[in-house]
C-alpha positions, -999 to 999 in steps of 0.1 A, spaced: 32 154 5 3 144 -19 -21 175 -24 -47 167 -50 -77 150 -48 -81 113 -40 -85 81 -63 -113 62 -50 -102 23 -51 -133 -2 -48 -115 -37 -39 -142 -63 -39 -144 -88 -10 -121 -94 18 -87 -107 18 -71 -136 36 -35 -130 27 -4 -150 40 26 -124 48 54 -145 31 67 -122 1 56 -146 -26 28 -154 -50 17 -183 -27 -19 -184 -48 -36 -166 -74 -68 -169 -54 -48 -148 -23 -53 -114 -41 -86 -118 -58 -108 -91 -53 -77 -66 -50 -76 -37 -70 -42 -26 -92 -45 11 -93 -25 41 -116 7 47 -100 3 84 -111 40 91 -117 53 129 -127 59 132 -167 87 145 -186 114 127 -207 141 139 -182 123 125 -152 119 91 -168 160 88 -178 167 100 -144 156 72 -121 137 39 -125 107 37 -102 111 15 -69 77 5 -69 66 -9 -105 32 -25 -94 4 -22 -65 -22 -42 -54 -49 -27 -25 -73 -50 -8 -88 -51 23 -91 -76 52 -114 -74 83 -89 -55 106 -63 -47 79 -52 -23 49 -37 -50 27 -7 -40 -1 11 -58 -23 41 -39 -39 64 -52 -66 96 -34 -76 127 -50 -91 150 -41 -60 125 -27 -36 122 -61 -19 158 -66 -15 164 -33 -4 135 -33 24 152 -67 34 186 -52 40 174 -24 60 185 -1 33 147 12 26 118 14 46 77 20 37 57 46 55 17 52 48 12 88 41 -26 93 53 -45 121 42 -70 142 55 -75 176 79 -42 166 94 -18 148 71 -2 117 90 29 96 84 25 58 93 56 39 94 47 5 82 64 -20 107 85 -49 100 61 -71 116 29 -61 91 52 -70 61 59 -102 44 91 -99 22 104 -121 -3 103 -117 -42 76 -94 -40 67 -73 -7 30 -82 10 19 -60 38 -13 -58 61 -13 -26 82 -40 -31 111 -64 -3 108 -67 6 144 -30 18 140 -38 36 110 -64 58 128 -95 57 108 -124 71 121 -151 75 92 -147 40 74 -123 50 47 -89 61 45 -68 80 18 -35 68 15 1 70 -4 30 48 0 64 65 4 98 43 4 126 61 23 164 53 30 180 43 65 178 86 71 141 86 66 146 107 31 117 101 8 132 82 -20 93 77 -36 59 81 -31 31 66 -49 5 76 -62 29 111 -68 9 143 -58 -28 123 -49 -39 98 -25 -59 68 -33 -93 62 -10 -104 29 0 -135 18 24 -125 1 52 -153 -26 66 -170 -21 96 -180 -55 101 -157 -81 124 -171 -112 106 -145 -124 81 -178 -138 58 -196 -104 58 -187 -100 22 -194 -136 13 -224 -149 -7 -241 -182 -17 
């Protein structure tokens, strides 16, 4: 599991996404951040396997942590049931939260809206990593490797809380 300190992500504003697995609109992910994936280095590792996740966008909505995942074969593998996704939640007690199919939109990309109440947020922020697992639950890939990303989760139940005229 990830062990080094977290990288703080600061998405601007709250997202309202459509879980359809498509580039629905440019505006859908405005305000999300694209963090570094922090893969292990070394020439042999790069030759051995291509990454399943090539890009991640992270945002938040009023009640969910929002993820957008790109990868050449990732969406097809998840759609076929050959792979699943899990959130590794950091903190004093590291927990694995399987990302339920009902929280996903799978198409050419994967969009996820993971309900904050299912993650178990207590202090207004979450330290997390994303895992890709095979049918037997073996971990195929974790991003970021050896670290966590940290993002604040808004307290306000009001959708327009971050909106200004």
